[in-house]
C-alpha positions in Angstrom: 38.8 16.8 -0.4 38.0 13.7 -2.7 37.6 14.2 -6.1 34.6 12.7 -8.3 36.4 9.7 -9.2 37.7 9.1 -5.7 34.5 9.8 -4.7 32.4 7.2 -6.9 35.3 4.6 -6.4 34.6 4.9 -2.5 30.4 4.8 -2.8 31.1 1.5 -5.1 33.1 0.0 -2.6 30.7 0.7 0.1 27.2 -1.3 -1.0 25.4 -0.3 2.4 25.5 3.3 1.7 22.2 4.9 1.3 22.0 6.3 -2.4 18.6 7.9 -2.4 16.4 8.8 0.5 12.4 9.4 0.0 11.5 11.4 3.0 8.6 11.8 5.2 5.8 13.7 4.0 6.8 12.7 0.1 5.0 10.7 -1.9 5.9 8.8 -5.6 3.7 7.0 -7.7 5.3 4.9 -10.2 8.2 2.2 -10.7 11.2 2.8 -8.7 14.0 0.9 -10.5 18.0 1.6 -8.8 21.1 -0.4 -7.6 22.8 0.0 -4.1 20.7 1.0 -0.9 17.5 3.1 -0.8 15.8 4.3 2.5 11.7 5.3 2.3 9.8 7.2 4.9 7.5 8.5 2.6 4.6 6.8 0.7 5.3 4.9 -2.7 2.4 3.3 -4.9 3.3 1.1 -7.8 6.4 -1.4 -7.9 10.0 -1.5 -6.5 12.3 -3.4 -8.3 16.2 -3.8 -7.0 18.8 -6.5 -6.6 20.1 -4.0 -3.9 18.7 -3.2 -0.5 15.4 -1.2 0.2 15.5 0.3 4.1 11.6 1.0 5.0 11.5 3.5 8.1 8.8 3.5 10.4 6.8 6.6 9.4 6.9 4.7 5.6 3.9 3.3 3.7 4.6 1.2 0.7 1.8 0.2 -1.4 3.8 -2.0 -4.0 4.7 -5.0 -5.7 8.1 -5.4 -4.3 11.4 -7.4 -5.6 14.5 -6.5 -3.7 17.8 -8.4 -2.5 17.2 -7.6 0.8 14.3 -5.9 2.6 14.7 -3.7 5.9 11.4 -2.7 7.2 10.1 -1.1 10.0 6.9 0.9 8.1 3.8 -0.5 6.7 4.0 -2.7 3.6 0.7 -3.8 1.4 1.6 -5.9 -1.4 3.7 -8.6 -2.3 7.5 -8.5 -1.1 10.2 -11.0 -3.0 13.8 -10.7 -1.4 16.4 -12.6 -3.2 18.6 -12.3 -0.2 16.7 -11.4 3.4 13.8 -9.6 4.9 14.3 -8.8 8.4 11.2 -7.2 9.9 11.5 -5.0 12.9 9.0 -3.4 15.4 6.6 -1.6 14.6 6.1 -2.8 10.8 2.9 -4.2 9.5 3.4 -6.1 6.4 0.0 -7.4 4.1 1.0 -9.4 1.4 3.2 -12.9 0.9 6.6 -12.9 1.5 9.4 -15.4 -0.7 12.8 -15.1 0.5 15.3 -17.7 1.6 15.8 -15.7 5.0 13.6 -13.9 7.1 13.6 -12.4 11.0 10.7 -11.4 12.2 10.6 -9.3 15.6 8.2 -9.3 18.2 5.8 -6.9 18.2 5.5 -7.2 14.2 2.5 -7.6 12.6 2.7 -9.7 9.4 -0.9 -10.7 7.9 0.2 -13.1 4.6 1.8 -16.3 3.5 5.4 -16.9 3.3 7.4 -18.6 0.9 10.9 -20.1 1.8 13.2 -21.9 -0.3 16.9 -23.0 -0.5 19.4 -23.3 2.0 19.3 -20.1 4.3 18.5 -19.8 7.9 15.6 -17.9 9.8 16.0 -16.0 12.7 13.1 -15.5 14.9 13.3 -13.0 17.6 12.2 -14.4 20.9 12.5 -11.5 23.6 15.0 -10.1 21.3 17.2 -13.6 21.6 17.1 -14.8 17.8 16.8 -18.5 17.3 17.8 -19.9 14.2 15.7 -22.4 12.1 16.8 -23.8 9.1 14.5 -23.9 6.0 13.5 -26.8 3.7 12.9 -27.1 0.3 
């Protein structure tokens, strides 16, 4: 069994480990800030700010301004999204609002209603029949 110090060190070396979870049927209103990876399957209203990863499950409803490092979304987001690293929209996601990110992947079947701004040297992956097609972003 790991002691607390070893457990903290193990978790700090694994940035993809989910550190918090907002389950289906739960609601939160306000500002969410965190480090690491958080998964949401419930409802958040307000603002989400992190340099980490936000995983939005199929049952999640986000009515918020979102500013994160990475967004992986299969649920519903209403609000503007800024991701410093990348955004992945997975079926059956519905996003209404603008997206600013250097890297964007949208699966077939996703509904995106808004504008997208991409700057930097990152690449965009467009899924065509589940086969990624890379497109370079231009400034």
